[in-house]
MARKOL-793079 format. One record per residue (C-alpha): residue number from 0; x, y, z. Coordinates in steps of 0.001 Angstrom, whole numbers, plus 524288, in hexadecimal, padded with zeros to 5 digits. Example, Ala and Ser with C-alpha at 12.3 -4.5 7.8 and 13.67 -1.06 7.14 Angstrom:
2
REC; 0; 8300C; 7EE6C; 81E78
REC; 1; 83566; 7FBDC; 81BE4
//
This chain:
250
REC; 0; F0701; B9469; A160A
REC; 1; F08E0; B9347; A24B9
REC; 2; F01CC; B9767; A30F9
REC; 3; F0CC0; B9A79; A3A4D
REC; 4; F0DD1; B9F85; A482A
REC; 5; F17C9; BAA54; A460D
REC; 6; F1F84; BB18D; A5059
REC; 7; F20B1; BC063; A5053
REC; 8; F2F11; BC440; A4FE4
REC; 9; F2DB4; BD30C; A4E9D
REC; 10; F2436; BDE15; A4B8D
REC; 11; F2B75; BE9DF; A4635
REC; 12; F25EE; BF75C; A4379
REC; 13; F29C4; BFBC2; A35C0
REC; 14; F22E9; C08F7; A3589
REC; 15; F1713; C0F9B; A3BBB
REC; 16; F0D84; C04F1; A37FF
REC; 17; F1578; BF9ED; A31F3
REC; 18; F1A7A; BEE00; A3949
REC; 19; F236F; BE2A7; A35FC
REC; 20; F1FDE; BD5AB; A3C44
REC; 21; F29BB; BCA85; A3CA2
REC; 22; F2521; BBCD0; A401D
REC; 23; F2BBC; BAFA3; A4101
REC; 24; F241B; BA6E2; A37C2
REC; 25; F2D10; B9C55; A3229
REC; 26; F2370; B947A; A29F8
REC; 27; F1D2E; BA040; A2343
REC; 28; F2A52; BA70D; A216C
REC; 29; F2F9D; B9B34; A1A39
REC; 30; F24DC; B9BBB; A0FDF
REC; 31; F22F5; BAA30; A0CBC
REC; 32; F2411; BB022; 9FF29
REC; 33; F24BD; BBEFF; 9FD29
REC; 34; F174B; BC540; 9FC7C
REC; 35; F1025; BBB15; A049A
REC; 36; F08F3; BBE57; A111E
REC; 37; F04E9; BB888; A1E25
REC; 38; EF835; BB903; A25D1
REC; 39; EFB0C; BBC84; A33E2
REC; 40; EF237; BBA34; A3FA6
REC; 41; EF5DB; BC62E; A4784
REC; 42; EF044; BC1CD; A54A7
REC; 43; EED36; BB56B; A5C28
REC; 44; EDF05; BB97E; A5DEA
REC; 45; ED43F; BB9D2; A53B7
REC; 46; ED632; BC866; A51BC
REC; 47; ED8ED; BCC1B; A4736
REC; 48; ED1BF; BC06B; A419A
REC; 49; ED8FF; BBF7D; A34B4
REC; 50; EE76F; BBE12; A3230
REC; 51; EEE52; BC9AC; A2C11
REC; 52; EF5D1; BC859; A1F21
REC; 53; F0390; BCE1E; A1EBC
REC; 54; F0D72; BCE51; A13C4
REC; 55; F19F7; BC74E; A170E
REC; 56; F2430; BD1F0; A1794
REC; 57; F3074; BC9F1; A1976
REC; 58; F35A6; BBCC5; A1D9F
REC; 59; F420A; BBAB3; A257A
REC; 60; F456D; BAC99; A2885
REC; 61; F39A9; BA79E; A3045
REC; 62; F33DD; BB50C; A32C6
REC; 63; F2981; BBCB5; A2B4A
REC; 64; F27D5; BCB7D; A2AFF
REC; 65; F1AE5; BD28E; A293C
REC; 66; F19DB; BE12A; A26C6
REC; 67; F0CCA; BE6F7; A2ABF
REC; 68; F05C6; BF3C3; A2D72
REC; 69; EFC2F; BF6A6; A3858
REC; 70; EEECD; BF705; A320E
REC; 71; EE5B0; BEF4A; A3AE2
REC; 72; EE450; BE704; A471C
REC; 73; EEBD9; BDB8C; A415A
REC; 74; EF823; BE331; A3E40
REC; 75; EF712; BEA9A; A4B23
REC; 76; EF752; BDDA0; A527B
REC; 77; F02A8; BD8DF; A4A2B
REC; 78; F0A94; BE535; A4CD5
REC; 79; F09FE; BE277; A5B81
REC; 80; F0F43; BD4A4; A5AFC
REC; 81; F1AD0; BD173; A63A9
REC; 82; F26C6; BC921; A6101
REC; 83; F2333; BBAF6; A63BE
REC; 84; F14B5; BBC7D; A60D6
REC; 85; F0ED5; BB202; A583E
REC; 86; F07A1; BB494; A4B6B
REC; 87; EFFC6; BAAD4; A4390
REC; 88; F03F0; BACE8; A3565
REC; 89; EFEB9; BA692; A28FA
REC; 90; F0787; BA6EE; A1D21
REC; 91; F0DD0; BA8C4; A13E6
REC; 92; F01CE; BABFE; A0BBB
REC; 93; EFF1B; BB074; 9FDDC
REC; 94; F0784; BB192; 9F1C6
REC; 95; F131E; BBAB6; 9F207
REC; 96; F1B4C; BC204; 9E80A
REC; 97; F213C; BBB21; 9DC51
REC; 98; F2FB5; BBE47; 9DC0D
REC; 99; F32F4; BB629; 9D00B
REC; 100; F3408; BBB62; 9C238
REC; 101; F3B64; BC48E; 9B96A
REC; 102; F3D01; BD1CF; 9BFEE
REC; 103; F48CB; BD986; 9C464
REC; 104; F42ED; BE3A6; 9CD79
REC; 105; F3920; BE100; 9D839
REC; 106; F3142; BED32; 9DAFA
REC; 107; F2A54; BEC8D; 9E800
REC; 108; F1EC9; BF5D0; 9E917
REC; 109; F1963; BF707; 9F6E8
REC; 110; F0EDD; BFFC9; 9FC53
REC; 111; F0E0D; C01E7; A0B0E
REC; 112; F0FAA; BF50D; A123F
REC; 113; F0FEC; BEE76; A04FA
REC; 114; F1E95; BEDB4; A071C
REC; 115; F1C1D; BE28B; A10BE
REC; 116; F1E44; BD6B2; A07D4
REC; 117; F2A77; BDBA5; A00F9
REC; 118; F35D4; BD96B; A0A71
REC; 119; F344D; BCAB6; A08B2
REC; 120; F3254; BCBFF; 9FA08
REC; 121; F3EFD; BD3CA; 9F900
REC; 122; F4607; BC998; A0133
REC; 123; F417D; BBE89; 9F83E
REC; 124; F440D; BC59F; 9EB6D
REC; 125; F4F53; BC21F; 9E26C
REC; 126; F5ACA; BCAE6; 9E6C8
REC; 127; F5D86; BCDF2; 9D876
REC; 128; F50C0; BD57D; 9D74E
REC; 129; F5097; BE429; 9D89E
REC; 130; F46C6; BE822; 9E302
REC; 131; F4056; BF566; 9E3ED
REC; 132; F3631; BF86F; 9EE57
REC; 133; F2C04; C0324; 9ECA2
REC; 134; F24E8; C05EA; 9F959
REC; 135; F191C; C0EBA; 9FAB6
REC; 136; F1219; C1474; A067B
REC; 137; F093C; C1FD2; A09C6
REC; 138; F143C; C26BD; A1153
REC; 139; F2209; C2463; A1640
REC; 140; F1D45; C1F85; A2391
REC; 141; F1676; C1428; A1CDC
REC; 142; F2189; C0FA9; A1406
REC; 143; F2583; C0180; A16CC
REC; 144; F3244; BFD00; A10A3
REC; 145; F35C4; BF20B; A1A0F
REC; 146; F4044; BE94E; A13E1
REC; 147; F3E47; BEF2F; A064E
REC; 148; F4A23; BF307; 9FE5D
REC; 149; F4C03; BFD3B; 9F3C2
REC; 150; F3F63; C039C; 9F845
REC; 151; F3980; C0FD6; 9F214
REC; 152; F2E8E; C16A4; 9F974
REC; 153; F2218; C1D44; 9F4D0
REC; 154; F192A; C249E; 9FE23
REC; 155; F0C06; C2A83; 9FAE2
REC; 156; F0F39; C3719; A0240
REC; 157; F1D53; C3809; 9FD92
REC; 158; F22D1; C3732; A0B67
REC; 159; F2CE0; C2D1D; A06BB
REC; 160; F31F6; C2990; 9F94E
REC; 161; F29AB; C2ACF; 9ED1B
REC; 162; F1D19; C3299; 9EEDF
REC; 163; F1201; C2A21; 9E9E9
REC; 164; F0DF0; C1BFC; 9EA75
REC; 165; F1699; C104B; 9E847
REC; 166; F10C1; C0CF2; 9DAF5
REC; 167; F1444; C1A9B; 9D629
REC; 168; F21FA; C1850; 9DB78
REC; 169; F22AF; C0BA6; 9D3C3
REC; 170; F1ED6; C12CA; 9C74C
REC; 171; F29FD; C1C62; 9C9C7
REC; 172; F340E; C11CD; 9CC54
REC; 173; F306B; C0724; 9C2D1
REC; 174; F36FD; C0CDF; 9B6CA
REC; 175; F4462; C0A7F; 9BCDF
REC; 176; F41A2; BFC16; 9BF8E
REC; 177; F4350; BF053; 9B6B3
REC; 178; F3CB1; BE2F9; 9B644
REC; 179; F34AC; BE511; 9C274
REC; 180; F2AF3; BDD58; 9CA67
REC; 181; F2283; BE4C9; 9D402
REC; 182; F1EBC; BDF0F; 9E13D
REC; 183; F1452; BE721; 9E811
REC; 184; F0C9E; BE78A; 9F4AD
REC; 185; F0467; BF23B; 9FAB9
REC; 186; EF6BA; BF7E7; 9FB25
REC; 187; EEDF7; BF324; 9F039
REC; 188; EEC34; C00EB; 9EAEF
REC; 189; EFAF6; C0185; 9E8EF
REC; 190; EFB46; BF3E8; 9E2FF
REC; 191; EF041; BF764; 9D9A5
REC; 192; EF7A7; C0353; 9D4A5
REC; 193; F03E6; BFB0A; 9D338
REC; 194; EFC54; BF028; 9CC97
REC; 195; EF69D; BF968; 9C268
REC; 196; F0404; BFF39; 9BF95
REC; 197; F0AC2; BF1FC; 9BE7D
REC; 198; F0069; BEBF0; 9B5B7
REC; 199; F0033; BF7EB; 9ACD9
REC; 200; F0F09; BF76C; 9ABA4
REC; 201; F1056; BE885; 9AB35
REC; 202; F18A9; BE804; 9B77D
REC; 203; F1B45; BDB70; 9BEEC
REC; 204; F14B2; BDDB2; 9CC14
REC; 205; F102D; BD5A2; 9D7B3
REC; 206; F073A; BDB84; 9E200
REC; 207; F0476; BD6FF; 9EFDF
REC; 208; EF633; BDA00; 9F2B6
REC; 209; EF11C; BDE14; A000C
REC; 210; EE3CC; BD89E; A03DD
REC; 211; EDC80; BD4D1; A1055
REC; 212; EDDEB; BC62C; A1237
REC; 213; ED850; BBC6C; A1BD9
REC; 214; EDD12; BAE66; A1A5A
REC; 215; EE8E7; BB190; A11EA
REC; 216; EE8A5; BA556; A098A
REC; 217; EDC4D; BA5C7; A0142
REC; 218; ED230; B9E9C; A0962
REC; 219; EC9BC; BAA38; A0D4D
REC; 220; EC9AA; BB04A; 9FF8F
REC; 221; ECA3E; BBD83; A065A
REC; 222; ED431; BC4B3; 9FE03
REC; 223; ECFDC; BC3D2; 9EFB1
REC; 224; ED5C5; BCCE4; 9E59A
REC; 225; ED155; BCE14; 9D77F
REC; 226; EDA5A; BC9D6; 9CCB8
REC; 227; EDF08; BD4C1; 9C3D0
REC; 228; ED584; BD0B4; 9B919
REC; 229; ECA86; BD083; 9C33D
REC; 230; EC675; BC2F0; 9BEB1
REC; 231; EC9DC; BBBC9; 9CB40
REC; 232; ECFE3; BBDD2; 9D88E
REC; 233; EDB64; BB968; 9E09F
REC; 234; EDDAC; BB8D7; 9EF35
REC; 235; EE7DA; BC237; 9F478
REC; 236; EEBED; BB8D7; 9FF53
REC; 237; EED97; BAC99; 9F713
REC; 238; EF029; BB15A; 9E920
REC; 239; EF7C1; BBD51; 9EDE3
REC; 240; EFAA7; BC617; 9F4B9
REC; 241; F048C; BC7F8; 9E9B7
REC; 242; EFEF5; BC8C8; 9DBEC
REC; 243; F0417; BCD0D; 9CED4
REC; 244; EFF56; BDAF0; 9CC6D
REC; 245; EF682; BD697; 9C139
REC; 246; EF088; BCB65; 9C8E2
REC; 247; EE6B0; BD222; 9D1E7
REC; 248; EDDEC; BDE0C; 9D1F6
REC; 249; EE04B; BE7FE; 9DCCF
//
C-alpha cells in the first residue's frame, strides 16, 4: 500500500455522466491486482473531508485508470481536474478477484458502473479462457462497456439488447456455457439476486461489493458486512471488496 502524489494525465467523457480519469502513479500501478481499489483525495483543501474510494479500472505501464459517475461533490471536483494536476492517492487497497482455478469460461456480470473493475481483470486473465460479458443498465444511455469484449447488453426499458435485468440475461445465456466462473460487480440489489441464483444452482461466483468506506484499510471499522451465516462480520475494505458469493449477506 502506498500514498502517492499522482499526476492527472487525462479526464475523458465516456457518456452523459461517466468519466475516465488517467493518472501517473508508478508505485501504486506496480502493485495492483484486479478488483482492488484506491482512496483518492479529490482536492487539496479539507473539503470533501474524506477520501473517495474508486475501483481500479485499468493499468497501463505506470498509469492507472478510474471510471466514475457524477453523483456528489467529490466526483464533480474530480471531473474538472486538468492535465498536470496533482492527486493524493492511497492504494492499492482491499482483496481483488481470484483468477486461479478450474474454469473454462469467465462470465462477467456488471450492473451500471459495475463494469469499472473488469478491463484490468480481462487484461490479466489467462488468454485461453473464454470471456463473456453481460452488462446491465436502466436504459441504453447508461450502458458502460468500456474495454469489455464479447459484451451482451440488458436494459430495464428494452432500449438496447435484452429487455430485463442482467441477472435475467444470465439465466437466459447460462445453458450454453460450460465450466464457468462468474465475476460480478454492481448495485447490491443486483448482486443479491445474483447471489441467490448462484447459491441455489451451485455456481462458482465472486462478487465485488459496493459500500461507503472511510479509511479504506480496516482501522475505522466503518464498513462491516454480515457473513452469510449471520454469525460474524467482515470489513468490505479489508476483507473485500471481492467475496465469494456464499461468504457475505447482502
